[in-house]
Backbone of each chain as ProteinMPNN parsed JSONL, in Angstrom:
{"seq_chain_A": "XXXXXXXXXXXXXXXXXXXXXXXXXXXXXXXXXXXXXXXXXXXXXXXXXXXXXXXXXXXXXXXXXXXXXXXXXXXXXXXXXXXXXXXXXXXXXXXXXXXXXXXXXXXXXXX", "coords_chain_A": {"N_chain_A": [[118.531, 119.53, 82.575], [116.923, 119.526, 85.749], [118.378, 119.47, 89.027], [118.807, 118.306, 92.367], [120.685, 118.732, 95.209], [121.705, 117.344, 98.184], [124.128, 117.644, 100.307], [124.88, 116.365, 102.661], [124.585, 113.21, 104.04], [124.109, 112.367, 106.567], [123.454, 114.072, 109.543], [124.407, 115.089, 112.65], [123.454, 116.596, 115.625], [123.562, 118.322, 118.777], [120.954, 118.492, 121.188], [119.259, 121.518, 121.369], [121.142, 122.876, 119.958], [121.918, 124.835, 117.004], [120.501, 124.075, 113.792], [121.235, 123.267, 110.438], [120.235, 122.213, 107.422], [121.467, 121.419, 104.383], [120.675, 122.367, 101.035], [121.046, 122.402, 97.651], [120.314, 123.488, 94.371], [119.938, 122.943, 90.842], [118.752, 124.687, 88.26], [117.495, 126.429, 85.564], [115.346, 128.127, 85.379], [112.666, 129.724, 87.212], [112.488, 128.411, 90.321], [110.415, 126.159, 92.231], [110.451, 125.332, 95.459], [110.646, 122.847, 98.024], [110.522, 121.403, 101.305], [110.475, 118.155, 102.548], [109.581, 115.863, 105.151], [110.325, 112.898, 106.896], [109.405, 111.125, 109.537], [110.387, 108.573, 111.858], [108.959, 105.543, 110.949], [106.751, 106.771, 109.923], [104.687, 108.529, 107.527], [105.94, 110.16, 104.601], [105.927, 113.626, 104.604], [104.865, 116.944, 103.791], [106.893, 119.609, 104.788], [107.595, 122.362, 104.549], [107.156, 125.053, 102.171], [108.695, 127.167, 99.786], [107.313, 129.312, 98.695], [105.35, 130.072, 100.432], [106.603, 130.942, 102.644], [106.534, 130.067, 105.261], [106.855, 129.219, 108.778], [107.441, 126.25, 110.132], [107.118, 124.134, 112.796], [109.234, 125.418, 113.917], [111.118, 125.466, 111.963], [112.686, 127.093, 109.218], [113.164, 128.186, 105.835], [114.997, 129.737, 103.391], [114.933, 130.89, 100.108], [117.688, 131.249, 98.117], [118.542, 132.642, 95.366], [120.857, 133.501, 94.166], [122.861, 131.885, 95.186], [121.766, 129.55, 94.552], [120.38, 127.987, 96.501], [118.537, 126.386, 99.149], [118.408, 126.187, 102.015], [117.547, 124.465, 105.01], [116.631, 125.548, 108.198], [116.943, 125.696, 111.756], [116.819, 127.24, 114.877], [117.148, 126.025, 117.413], [117.632, 122.794, 118.044], [115.441, 120.008, 118.558], [114.778, 116.864, 120.185], [112.718, 115.519, 118.928], [112.945, 116.308, 116.356], [114.493, 114.6, 114.974], [114.845, 112.838, 112.052], [114.289, 111.924, 108.574], [115.083, 114.17, 106.038], [114.002, 115.68, 103.105], [114.805, 117.581, 100.332], [113.094, 119.203, 97.717], [112.426, 119.924, 94.3], [110.212, 121.512, 92.175], [109.041, 121.723, 88.915], [106.749, 123.12, 86.911], [104.037, 123.539, 84.556], [102.316, 124.512, 81.591], [101.09, 122.045, 81.101], [102.984, 120.204, 81.858], [104.941, 118.509, 84.325], [107.374, 118.229, 86.71], [109.096, 116.696, 89.239], [111.755, 116.706, 91.428], [113.664, 115.072, 93.76], [116.06, 115.544, 96.395], [118.639, 113.387, 97.744], [118.274, 113.109, 100.376], [118.709, 113.875, 103.874], [119.688, 112.561, 106.887], [118.734, 113.541, 109.958], [119.968, 113.579, 113.156], [119.279, 114.136, 116.426], [120.97, 114.635, 119.286], [120.43, 113.784, 122.616]], "CA_chain_A": [[117.634, 118.924, 83.556], [117.126, 120.056, 87.091], [119.02, 118.572, 89.967], [118.778, 118.744, 93.759], [121.809, 118.127, 95.93], [121.8, 117.462, 99.636], [125.488, 117.119, 100.433], [125.087, 115.573, 103.871], [123.685, 112.077, 104.219], [123.805, 112.282, 107.99], [123.833, 115.254, 110.318], [124.147, 114.894, 114.07], [123.605, 117.806, 116.43], [123.067, 118.178, 120.135], [119.71, 119.175, 121.522], [119.459, 122.923, 121.678], [122.09, 123.476, 119.015], [121.285, 125.208, 115.732], [120.514, 123.065, 112.727], [121.117, 123.721, 109.056], [120.27, 121.133, 106.434], [121.79, 122.094, 103.126], [120.049, 121.952, 99.786], [121.393, 123.202, 96.485], [119.591, 123.027, 93.198], [120.345, 123.482, 89.552], [117.606, 124.885, 87.37], [117.699, 127.727, 84.925], [114.164, 128.971, 85.5], [112.266, 130.073, 88.575], [112.163, 127.128, 90.953], [109.519, 126.031, 93.363], [111.203, 124.415, 96.325], [109.929, 122.299, 99.158], [111.166, 120.455, 102.183], [109.637, 117.086, 103.055], [110.163, 115.207, 106.307], [109.803, 111.559, 107.194], [109.746, 110.651, 110.865], [110.5, 107.119, 111.914], [107.725, 104.762, 110.816], [105.624, 107.611, 109.506], [104.648, 108.883, 106.108], [106.601, 111.365, 104.121], [104.962, 114.73, 104.628], [105.401, 118.256, 103.445], [107.281, 120.42, 105.934], [107.314, 123.736, 104.166], [107.415, 125.407, 100.772], [109.313, 128.488, 99.827], [106.424, 130.383, 98.273], [104.497, 130.5, 101.526], [107.478, 131.563, 103.649], [106.03, 129.7, 106.587], [107.749, 128.596, 109.737], [106.753, 125.065, 110.614], [107.862, 123.437, 113.864], [110.446, 126.18, 114.183], [112.0, 125.432, 110.796], [112.516, 128.051, 108.134], [114.059, 127.984, 104.697], [114.992, 130.884, 102.484], [115.453, 130.627, 98.769], [118.767, 132.132, 97.708], [118.723, 132.371, 93.939], [122.251, 133.743, 93.786], [123.639, 130.703, 95.553], [120.911, 128.395, 94.196], [120.269, 127.176, 97.701], [117.277, 126.437, 99.906], [118.807, 125.48, 103.23], [116.555, 124.379, 106.083], [117.301, 125.967, 109.427], [116.191, 125.789, 113.014], [117.794, 127.776, 115.837], [117.386, 125.138, 118.557], [117.15, 121.459, 117.676], [114.749, 119.2, 119.554], [114.923, 115.435, 119.897], [111.663, 115.071, 118.008], [113.292, 116.71, 114.992], [115.237, 113.503, 114.34], [114.055, 112.337, 110.93], [114.889, 112.104, 107.252], [114.611, 115.398, 105.411], [114.218, 115.698, 101.661], [114.588, 118.814, 99.591], [112.482, 118.864, 96.435], [112.261, 121.002, 93.325], [109.117, 121.254, 91.24], [108.936, 122.551, 87.724], [105.451, 122.795, 86.325], [103.464, 124.52, 83.665], [102.009, 124.106, 80.214], [100.754, 120.635, 81.048], [104.058, 119.318, 82.283], [105.195, 118.532, 85.768], [108.559, 117.446, 87.063], [109.501, 116.832, 90.626], [113.052, 116.094, 91.679], [114.041, 115.05, 95.165], [117.419, 115.248, 96.805], [118.775, 112.039, 98.291], [117.875, 113.121, 101.769], [119.662, 114.005, 104.975], [119.158, 112.041, 108.146], [119.076, 114.384, 111.099], [119.939, 112.905, 114.447], [119.455, 115.096, 117.511], [121.509, 113.905, 120.436], [119.914, 114.394, 123.855]], "C_chain_A": [[117.954, 119.458, 84.946], [117.731, 118.993, 87.993], [118.93, 119.171, 91.357], [119.869, 117.996, 94.501], [121.686, 118.404, 97.418], [123.136, 116.828, 100.009], [125.717, 116.224, 101.642], [124.09, 114.437, 103.942], [123.224, 111.983, 105.66], [124.31, 113.538, 108.687], [123.435, 115.007, 111.771], [124.413, 116.193, 114.81], [123.099, 117.516, 117.834], [121.767, 118.964, 120.303], [120.02, 120.6, 121.934], [120.419, 123.633, 120.747], [121.354, 123.882, 117.743], [121.465, 124.117, 114.688], [120.445, 123.759, 111.382], [121.287, 122.518, 108.142], [120.423, 121.783, 105.068], [121.066, 121.48, 101.934], [120.483, 122.927, 98.705], [120.69, 122.624, 95.266], [120.232, 123.587, 91.94], [119.122, 123.495, 88.655], [117.689, 126.288, 86.832], [116.521, 128.668, 85.078], [113.902, 129.362, 86.937], [111.797, 128.816, 89.299], [111.066, 127.263, 92.005], [110.116, 124.95, 94.262], [110.432, 124.07, 97.568], [110.9, 121.514, 100.04], [110.121, 119.458, 102.66], [110.356, 116.43, 104.223], [109.512, 113.843, 106.488], [110.306, 111.144, 108.556], [109.723, 109.135, 110.867], [109.131, 106.465, 111.875], [106.508, 105.629, 110.512], [105.739, 107.939, 108.023], [105.514, 110.103, 105.822], [105.57, 112.489, 104.084], [105.652, 116.05, 104.326], [105.707, 119.037, 104.711], [107.039, 121.888, 105.636], [107.67, 123.947, 102.699], [107.861, 126.86, 100.716], [108.33, 129.592, 99.488], [105.56, 130.882, 99.426], [105.281, 131.166, 102.639], [106.979, 131.292, 105.07], [107.18, 129.282, 107.501], [106.974, 127.443, 110.364], [107.644, 124.37, 111.627], [109.199, 124.123, 114.129], [111.441, 126.201, 113.04], [111.657, 126.552, 109.823], [113.476, 127.696, 107.011], [113.908, 129.176, 103.771], [115.616, 130.502, 101.154], [116.498, 131.677, 98.43], [119.081, 131.835, 96.253], [120.162, 132.58, 93.508], [123.125, 132.534, 94.062], [122.919, 129.413, 95.163], [120.804, 127.432, 95.373], [118.913, 127.371, 98.365], [117.521, 125.667, 101.199], [117.711, 125.559, 104.288], [117.243, 124.665, 107.413], [116.348, 125.922, 110.611], [117.167, 126.234, 114.082], [118.126, 126.828, 116.974], [116.787, 123.766, 118.26], [116.495, 120.769, 118.861], [114.891, 117.724, 119.174], [113.9, 114.954, 118.881], [111.899, 115.518, 116.567], [114.066, 115.614, 114.255], [114.361, 112.844, 113.291], [114.893, 112.408, 109.662], [114.265, 113.336, 106.611], [115.0, 115.388, 103.936], [113.903, 117.08, 101.114], [114.046, 118.438, 98.213], [112.276, 120.108, 95.593], [111.145, 120.612, 92.37], [109.157, 122.263, 90.114], [107.633, 122.183, 87.052], [104.98, 123.921, 85.416], [103.25, 123.957, 82.29], [101.792, 122.608, 80.111], [101.844, 119.69, 81.477], [104.304, 119.494, 83.769], [106.395, 117.66, 86.04], [108.916, 117.734, 88.501], [110.785, 116.056, 90.819], [113.361, 116.199, 93.16], [115.553, 114.975, 95.308], [117.455, 113.866, 97.433], [118.457, 111.969, 99.769], [119.028, 113.277, 102.735], [118.999, 113.465, 106.228], [119.66, 112.911, 109.28], [118.919, 113.583, 112.377], [120.235, 113.941, 115.524], [119.817, 114.327, 118.772], [121.039, 114.567, 121.732], [121.027, 114.96, 124.741]], "O_chain_A": [[119.096, 119.791, 85.263], [117.609, 117.792, 87.751], [118.971, 120.391, 91.519], [119.959, 116.77, 94.424], [121.578, 119.552, 97.848], [123.259, 115.603, 100.022], [126.644, 115.414, 101.65], [122.881, 114.667, 103.909], [122.098, 111.573, 105.942], [125.428, 113.999, 108.456], [122.27, 114.749, 112.074], [125.464, 116.812, 114.644], [122.315, 116.592, 118.052], [121.535, 119.971, 119.633], [120.918, 120.856, 122.736], [120.498, 124.861, 120.75], [120.292, 123.34, 117.437], [122.432, 123.355, 114.701], [119.695, 124.718, 111.202], [122.347, 121.893, 108.098], [119.597, 122.598, 104.658], [120.875, 120.267, 101.84], [120.302, 124.137, 98.839], [120.501, 121.412, 95.158], [120.969, 124.572, 91.978], [118.542, 122.457, 88.338], [117.929, 127.234, 87.582], [116.673, 129.88, 84.925], [114.802, 129.337, 87.777], [110.792, 128.222, 88.908], [110.836, 128.331, 92.574], [110.261, 123.797, 93.856], [109.67, 124.877, 98.101], [111.94, 121.034, 99.59], [109.039, 119.834, 103.111], [111.586, 116.434, 104.287], [108.315, 113.666, 106.263], [111.488, 110.845, 108.725], [109.124, 108.5, 109.999], [108.251, 106.792, 112.672], [105.374, 105.255, 110.814], [106.746, 107.662, 107.373], [105.771, 110.94, 106.687], [104.461, 112.303, 103.582], [106.844, 116.235, 104.572], [104.87, 119.117, 105.611], [106.352, 122.575, 106.391], [108.374, 123.149, 102.08], [107.431, 127.68, 101.528], [108.499, 130.717, 99.957], [105.087, 132.017, 99.389], [104.714, 131.867, 103.477], [107.002, 132.161, 105.942], [108.303, 129.031, 107.061], [105.97, 127.653, 111.045], [108.799, 124.056, 111.335], [110.173, 123.478, 114.518], [112.477, 126.861, 113.119], [110.492, 126.904, 109.635], [114.468, 126.997, 107.215], [112.794, 129.563, 103.418], [116.676, 129.88, 101.091], [116.208, 132.873, 98.457], [119.804, 130.886, 95.946], [120.64, 131.915, 92.588], [124.014, 132.199, 93.279], [123.415, 128.315, 95.419], [121.095, 126.241, 95.261], [118.24, 128.382, 98.167], [116.91, 124.626, 101.441], [117.04, 126.58, 104.437], [118.295, 124.104, 107.717], [115.135, 126.085, 110.48], [118.251, 125.661, 114.191], [119.259, 126.817, 117.457], [115.567, 123.609, 118.232], [116.922, 120.917, 120.006], [115.094, 117.38, 118.009], [114.19, 114.078, 118.066], [111.145, 115.152, 115.665], [114.267, 115.701, 113.044], [113.273, 112.353, 113.592], [116.031, 112.878, 109.664], [113.047, 113.511, 106.647], [116.147, 115.128, 103.57], [112.859, 117.662, 101.408], [114.494, 117.461, 97.613], [111.992, 121.192, 96.102], [111.14, 119.509, 91.823], [109.285, 123.469, 90.321], [107.443, 121.031, 86.662], [105.438, 125.061, 85.489], [103.936, 123.022, 81.877], [102.248, 121.97, 79.162], [101.643, 118.475, 81.46], [103.924, 120.496, 84.374], [106.432, 116.493, 85.651], [109.021, 118.889, 88.914], [110.892, 114.895, 90.424], [113.324, 117.284, 93.74], [116.242, 114.415, 94.455], [116.412, 113.244, 97.631], [118.38, 110.883, 100.344], [120.159, 112.875, 102.463], [117.889, 113.862, 106.582], [120.862, 113.003, 109.528], [117.873, 112.99, 112.639], [121.305, 114.549, 115.536], [119.059, 113.482, 119.249], [121.229, 115.768, 121.923], [120.748, 115.501, 125.811]]}, "seq_chain_B": "XXXXXXXXXXXXXXXXXXXXXXXXXXXXXXXXXXXXXXXXXXXXXXXXXXXXXXXXXXXXXXXXXXXXXXXXXXXXXXXXXXXXXXXXXXXXXXXXXXXXXXXXXXXXXXXXXXX", "coords_chain_B": {"N_chain_B": [[88.803, 111.39, 105.998], [90.858, 108.658, 105.084], [93.287, 109.11, 104.082], [96.0, 108.532, 101.765], [96.033, 105.245, 100.686], [97.908, 102.337, 100.817], [98.742, 99.078, 99.679], [100.335, 95.854, 99.588], [101.638, 96.443, 102.942], [104.051, 95.37, 103.479], [106.163, 93.306, 101.528], [107.544, 90.316, 100.638], [109.366, 88.552, 98.356], [110.418, 86.176, 95.874], [113.119, 86.289, 93.565], [112.246, 86.848, 90.213], [109.554, 86.519, 90.463], [106.249, 87.872, 90.049], [105.271, 91.081, 91.14], [102.811, 93.045, 92.629], [101.851, 96.203, 93.471], [99.62, 98.254, 95.277], [97.459, 101.108, 95.251], [95.369, 103.521, 96.703], [94.168, 106.587, 96.067], [93.568, 109.79, 97.677], [90.209, 110.708, 97.857], [88.886, 112.632, 95.244], [91.263, 113.742, 94.496], [93.175, 114.416, 91.639], [95.634, 113.869, 90.677], [98.119, 111.38, 90.674], [100.933, 109.804, 92.042], [103.8, 107.722, 91.762], [106.508, 106.661, 93.691], [109.898, 105.659, 94.361], [111.988, 104.62, 96.953], [115.282, 104.354, 97.884], [118.33, 103.482, 99.569], [120.565, 104.094, 98.124], [119.795, 105.782, 96.008], [118.001, 107.555, 96.999], [114.9, 109.303, 97.016], [112.837, 108.738, 94.33], [110.927, 109.834, 91.585], [108.743, 107.838, 89.851], [106.531, 107.583, 88.066], [103.693, 109.5, 86.994], [100.178, 110.185, 87.12], [97.452, 111.909, 85.605], [94.145, 112.522, 86.034], [93.693, 109.778, 85.617], [95.274, 109.18, 83.489], [98.442, 108.264, 82.272], [101.067, 110.526, 82.511], [103.802, 111.136, 82.614], [106.25, 108.882, 82.382], [108.922, 108.674, 82.56], [110.59, 108.176, 84.632], [110.401, 105.534, 85.224], [112.175, 102.636, 85.774], [112.744, 100.343, 84.142], [111.525, 98.161, 81.505], [110.376, 96.159, 82.904], [108.863, 97.252, 84.792], [105.604, 98.448, 85.29], [102.746, 100.568, 85.291], [99.371, 101.206, 86.159], [96.217, 102.881, 85.989], [93.203, 102.255, 86.386], [90.867, 103.483, 87.232], [89.624, 106.397, 88.998], [90.11, 105.898, 91.633], [92.01, 104.003, 92.11], [95.178, 102.496, 91.688], [97.865, 100.631, 90.273], [101.156, 99.346, 90.626], [103.326, 97.412, 88.921], [105.755, 94.855, 88.925], [107.509, 92.816, 86.887], [109.575, 90.463, 85.525], [110.492, 90.316, 89.006], [113.478, 91.592, 90.588], [116.364, 91.324, 92.766], [117.497, 93.891, 93.05], [115.361, 95.531, 92.935], [114.407, 95.851, 95.403], [113.095, 97.953, 97.766], [111.466, 100.858, 99.188], [108.263, 101.649, 98.212], [106.39, 104.383, 97.369], [103.193, 105.839, 97.16], [101.512, 108.738, 96.115], [99.135, 111.429, 96.238], [97.49, 114.283, 94.789], [95.81, 117.475, 94.515], [95.232, 120.538, 93.108], [97.921, 119.646, 90.854], [101.124, 121.265, 90.656], [102.772, 124.348, 91.427], [101.612, 125.119, 93.794], [100.632, 122.908, 94.934], [100.035, 120.287, 97.309], [101.425, 117.272, 97.984], [100.138, 114.277, 99.107], [101.261, 111.626, 100.904], [101.231, 108.035, 100.855], [101.644, 105.309, 103.237], [103.607, 103.708, 102.262], [105.076, 100.829, 100.633], [107.027, 98.271, 101.632], [109.318, 96.548, 99.897], [110.923, 93.506, 99.453], [113.065, 91.681, 97.601], [114.175, 88.528, 97.164]], "CA_chain_B": [[89.458, 110.631, 104.93], [91.941, 107.854, 105.638], [94.529, 109.431, 103.416], [96.384, 107.615, 100.693], [96.134, 103.883, 101.205], [98.746, 101.441, 100.009], [98.822, 97.681, 100.12], [100.524, 95.531, 101.009], [102.621, 97.277, 103.615], [105.317, 94.659, 103.319], [106.111, 92.221, 100.546], [108.789, 89.583, 100.45], [109.159, 87.64, 97.241], [111.64, 85.632, 95.284], [113.503, 86.814, 92.253], [111.518, 86.261, 89.095], [108.112, 86.546, 90.707], [105.538, 89.127, 89.758], [104.868, 91.837, 92.317], [101.826, 94.098, 92.353], [101.629, 97.141, 94.564], [98.332, 98.904, 95.07], [97.316, 102.435, 95.842], [94.084, 104.215, 96.635], [94.441, 107.989, 96.376], [92.542, 110.53, 98.399], [89.066, 110.991, 96.998], [88.861, 113.983, 94.693], [92.575, 114.101, 93.955], [93.248, 113.982, 90.251], [97.006, 113.484, 90.347], [98.648, 110.266, 91.46], [102.37, 109.658, 91.814], [104.507, 106.569, 92.325], [107.904, 106.942, 94.006], [110.698, 104.577, 94.926], [112.997, 105.137, 97.88], [116.368, 103.436, 98.2], [119.441, 104.134, 100.244], [121.544, 104.565, 97.144], [119.303, 106.81, 95.092], [117.047, 108.446, 97.655], [113.503, 109.249, 96.591], [112.741, 108.961, 92.885], [109.594, 109.805, 90.981], [108.703, 106.822, 88.799], [105.492, 107.872, 87.087], [102.518, 110.131, 87.576], [98.935, 110.178, 86.353], [96.489, 112.991, 85.757], [92.837, 112.024, 85.598], [93.862, 108.367, 85.263], [96.108, 109.042, 82.288], [99.872, 108.438, 82.577], [101.585, 111.735, 81.892], [105.258, 111.065, 82.485], [106.782, 107.636, 82.958], [110.354, 108.669, 82.276], [111.313, 107.69, 85.794], [110.276, 104.076, 85.349], [113.546, 102.188, 85.507], [112.884, 99.363, 83.06], [110.262, 97.626, 80.993], [109.801, 95.23, 83.876], [107.954, 98.05, 85.609], [104.447, 99.026, 84.605], [101.763, 101.144, 86.204], [98.058, 101.45, 85.571], [95.221, 103.546, 86.833], [91.947, 101.961, 85.691], [89.833, 104.445, 87.619], [90.129, 107.507, 89.821], [90.34, 105.52, 93.026], [92.857, 102.819, 92.219], [96.323, 102.397, 90.789], [98.796, 99.539, 90.558], [102.523, 99.345, 90.105], [103.659, 96.002, 88.776], [107.124, 94.511, 88.545], [107.489, 91.45, 86.356], [109.866, 89.737, 86.762], [111.19, 91.113, 90.015], [114.897, 91.314, 90.805], [116.788, 91.803, 94.09], [117.771, 95.333, 93.058], [114.089, 96.25, 93.043], [114.087, 95.987, 96.821], [113.0, 99.377, 98.094], [110.143, 101.261, 99.665], [107.528, 102.284, 97.121], [105.373, 105.285, 97.888], [102.191, 106.431, 96.303], [101.066, 110.037, 96.621], [98.119, 112.056, 95.393], [97.349, 115.722, 95.007], [94.839, 118.21, 93.705], [95.766, 120.165, 91.802], [99.383, 119.618, 90.789], [101.669, 122.562, 90.321], [103.619, 124.94, 92.46], [100.918, 125.3, 95.059], [100.012, 121.671, 95.374], [100.624, 119.478, 98.361], [101.274, 115.852, 97.739], [99.901, 113.482, 100.297], [101.903, 110.334, 100.682], [100.809, 106.844, 101.565], [102.641, 104.798, 104.191], [104.669, 102.991, 101.567], [105.173, 99.368, 100.613], [108.432, 97.852, 101.731], [109.489, 95.363, 99.056], [112.195, 92.797, 99.531], [113.15, 90.616, 96.592], [115.29, 87.655, 97.552]], "C_chain_B": [[90.65, 109.89, 105.526], [93.272, 108.214, 105.025], [94.8, 108.458, 102.289], [96.623, 106.232, 101.298], [96.969, 103.035, 100.253], [98.678, 100.027, 100.587], [99.652, 96.879, 99.132], [101.514, 96.493, 101.662], [104.012, 96.664, 103.502], [105.126, 93.529, 102.321], [107.492, 91.606, 100.442], [108.53, 88.552, 99.356], [110.498, 87.154, 96.717], [111.881, 86.214, 93.9], [112.745, 86.082, 91.149], [110.016, 86.286, 89.259], [107.536, 87.897, 90.32], [105.095, 89.769, 91.068], [103.878, 92.92, 91.894], [101.597, 94.922, 93.599], [100.387, 97.956, 94.24], [98.252, 100.224, 95.814], [95.903, 102.96, 95.642], [94.331, 105.673, 97.013], [93.325, 108.6, 97.213], [91.431, 110.905, 97.423], [89.069, 112.448, 96.543], [90.209, 114.447, 94.15], [92.704, 113.562, 92.532], [94.674, 113.725, 89.768], [97.444, 112.361, 91.266], [100.091, 110.016, 91.048], [102.867, 108.347, 92.433], [105.983, 106.945, 92.492], [108.581, 105.665, 94.5], [111.784, 105.21, 95.804], [114.014, 104.054, 98.168], [117.478, 104.214, 98.891], [120.382, 104.775, 99.237], [121.055, 105.785, 96.372], [118.303, 107.771, 95.737], [115.645, 108.23, 97.115], [113.418, 109.624, 95.118], [111.278, 108.918, 92.447], [109.622, 108.817, 89.815], [107.752, 107.221, 87.675], [104.409, 108.679, 87.773], [101.373, 110.154, 86.587], [98.168, 111.472, 86.621], [95.168, 112.506, 85.179], [92.951, 110.638, 84.966], [94.747, 108.136, 84.053], [97.575, 109.206, 82.674], [100.429, 109.619, 81.796], [103.08, 111.632, 81.637], [105.742, 109.797, 83.175], [108.287, 107.552, 82.753], [111.184, 108.179, 83.45], [111.215, 106.192, 86.006], [111.593, 103.44, 84.913], [113.686, 101.247, 84.311], [111.511, 98.909, 82.605], [109.626, 96.631, 81.955], [108.784, 95.94, 84.76], [106.81, 98.569, 84.745], [103.47, 99.542, 85.65], [100.475, 101.415, 85.45], [97.187, 102.207, 86.558], [93.876, 103.356, 86.146], [90.796, 102.882, 86.049], [90.42, 105.434, 88.621], [90.495, 107.087, 91.237], [91.299, 104.345, 93.186], [93.99, 102.86, 91.21], [97.182, 101.215, 91.218], [100.155, 99.822, 89.948], [102.972, 97.887, 90.091], [105.116, 95.838, 88.348], [107.119, 93.044, 88.122], [108.58, 91.3, 85.295], [110.636, 90.603, 87.752], [112.648, 90.646, 90.153], [115.301, 91.856, 92.173], [117.029, 93.31, 94.129], [116.496, 96.173, 93.066], [113.686, 96.459, 94.497], [114.172, 97.457, 97.221], [111.678, 99.607, 98.809], [109.473, 102.039, 98.546], [106.393, 103.108, 97.723], [104.42, 105.694, 96.774], [101.784, 107.762, 96.947], [99.988, 110.573, 95.698], [98.023, 113.531, 95.728], [96.256, 116.274, 94.115], [94.911, 119.669, 94.058], [97.272, 120.097, 91.856], [99.871, 121.001, 90.386], [102.415, 123.125, 91.508], [102.923, 125.013, 93.802], [100.364, 123.999, 95.613], [100.736, 121.083, 96.576], [100.379, 118.035, 98.011], [101.121, 115.133, 99.068], [100.391, 112.067, 100.034], [101.213, 109.22, 101.454], [101.915, 106.356, 102.473], [103.778, 104.038, 103.534], [104.509, 101.485, 101.638], [106.646, 99.018, 100.618], [108.567, 96.531, 101.001], [110.883, 94.788, 99.226], [112.15, 91.645, 98.543], [114.4, 89.789, 96.884], [115.909, 86.957, 96.351]], "O_chain_B": [[91.366, 110.429, 106.37], [94.298, 107.662, 105.422], [93.939, 107.664, 101.909], [97.328, 106.087, 102.296], [96.751, 103.03, 99.041], [98.573, 99.821, 101.796], [99.668, 97.201, 97.944], [102.158, 97.28, 100.967], [105.016, 97.373, 103.438], [104.078, 92.885, 102.273], [108.48, 92.296, 100.188], [107.579, 87.776, 99.436], [111.558, 87.664, 97.08], [110.95, 86.575, 93.18], [112.624, 84.857, 91.161], [109.281, 86.095, 88.29], [108.232, 88.911, 90.271], [104.613, 89.096, 91.979], [104.1, 93.624, 90.909], [101.201, 94.407, 94.644], [100.133, 98.302, 93.086], [98.882, 100.425, 96.852], [95.326, 102.855, 94.56], [94.667, 105.964, 98.161], [92.277, 107.99, 97.42], [91.689, 111.359, 96.309], [89.23, 113.368, 97.344], [90.28, 115.438, 93.424], [92.383, 112.405, 92.259], [94.896, 113.403, 88.6], [97.183, 112.379, 92.469], [100.425, 110.016, 89.863], [102.403, 107.93, 93.494], [106.619, 107.467, 91.576], [107.936, 104.735, 94.982], [112.406, 106.204, 95.431], [113.666, 102.97, 98.636], [117.549, 105.44, 98.806], [120.924, 105.856, 99.469], [121.823, 106.713, 96.117], [117.818, 108.695, 95.084], [115.255, 107.107, 96.796], [113.872, 110.694, 94.71], [110.504, 108.07, 92.891], [110.434, 108.952, 88.9], [108.111, 107.201, 86.498], [104.216, 108.569, 88.984], [101.576, 110.143, 85.373], [98.23, 112.042, 87.71], [95.077, 112.134, 84.009], [92.374, 110.372, 83.912], [94.942, 106.993, 83.641], [97.928, 110.183, 83.334], [100.281, 109.7, 80.576], [103.562, 112.001, 80.566], [105.652, 109.663, 84.395], [108.856, 106.461, 82.774], [112.346, 107.808, 83.284], [111.884, 105.643, 86.882], [112.066, 103.684, 83.803], [114.649, 101.351, 83.551], [110.488, 99.218, 83.217], [108.447, 96.303, 81.818], [107.947, 95.301, 85.397], [107.012, 99.058, 83.634], [103.386, 99.01, 86.756], [100.478, 101.797, 84.279], [97.392, 102.176, 87.771], [93.451, 104.229, 85.389], [89.859, 103.046, 85.269], [91.573, 105.31, 89.034], [91.129, 107.853, 91.964], [91.393, 103.759, 94.264], [93.801, 103.208, 90.045], [97.212, 100.85, 92.393], [100.274, 100.453, 88.898], [102.992, 97.221, 91.126], [105.628, 96.59, 87.519], [106.771, 92.156, 88.901], [108.509, 91.958, 84.256], [111.352, 91.522, 87.354], [112.992, 89.496, 89.881], [114.645, 92.761, 92.69], [116.783, 93.94, 95.157], [116.558, 97.396, 93.19], [112.722, 97.171, 94.78], [115.198, 98.11, 97.033], [110.885, 98.687, 99.008], [110.051, 102.978, 97.999], [105.559, 102.604, 98.475], [104.806, 105.865, 95.617], [101.723, 107.881, 98.171], [99.931, 110.219, 94.52], [98.422, 113.969, 96.807], [95.838, 115.665, 93.131], [94.673, 120.026, 95.212], [97.849, 120.481, 92.874], [99.115, 121.805, 89.84], [102.654, 122.421, 92.489], [103.579, 124.971, 94.843], [99.7, 123.994, 96.649], [101.911, 121.363, 96.811], [99.243, 117.628, 97.769], [101.874, 115.357, 100.015], [99.988, 111.411, 99.073], [100.686, 109.426, 102.547], [103.008, 106.923, 102.483], [104.794, 103.756, 104.169], [103.901, 100.941, 102.56], [107.406, 99.414, 99.734], [108.009, 95.517, 101.42], [111.885, 95.5, 99.152], [111.306, 90.754, 98.638], [115.524, 90.291, 96.852], [116.857, 86.188, 96.505]]}, "name": "protein", "num_of_chains": 2, "seq": "XXXXXXXXXXXXXXXXXXXXXXXXXXXXXXXXXXXXXXXXXXXXXXXXXXXXXXXXXXXXXXXXXXXXXXXXXXXXXXXXXXXXXXXXXXXXXXXXXXXXXXXXXXXXXXXXXXXXXXXXXXXXXXXXXXXXXXXXXXXXXXXXXXXXXXXXXXXXXXXXXXXXXXXXXXXXXXXXXXXXXXXXXXXXXXXXXXXXXXXXXXXXXXXXXXXXXXXXXXXXXXXXXX"}
């Protein structure tokens, strides 16, 4: 079974400092990985997905199959980045669908 | 579109009572998902439907939990009887289509507190 690990429950950084939210996964096939974000009192929403290789709000994430990682990065943290971040792995095909979330990392950006 | 709608937004009940959470997916979406979020376990997928049919309920924690989707625009998650450990935020999400390229749209969640 697949698993997603976010080793940090809480990450505090100063404004302007680089941010890296770690995500490691275990899955033997080709994974589809996503980052979701939940701002205070808002809905959980998709931040980015690895297949599109987008940069959203300055965040990027690269899939490293050798290290089975999909870390979320931003060079300069902003106060509005404070939120809960969830890494997710989707396995789909042949009529089946499985989505596994990590437990989340709370990012706190200190002014 | 108003997005995924959930009701109630907050629910406080006593142990042993029946709780019903409701969800209206985005029109045209044929996948609907129920999630539970707790501090201890993070975000968990409970069950999902495709075209109103439950596909995978392996995430449903116990027989006390049941979910239905009588039509394309409505789903319920029921807990009977409720227990304090069921206290969590329950999210509903919908998408079309599901798969690697899908985007799930989440509702605002129902915050459940069982006393």
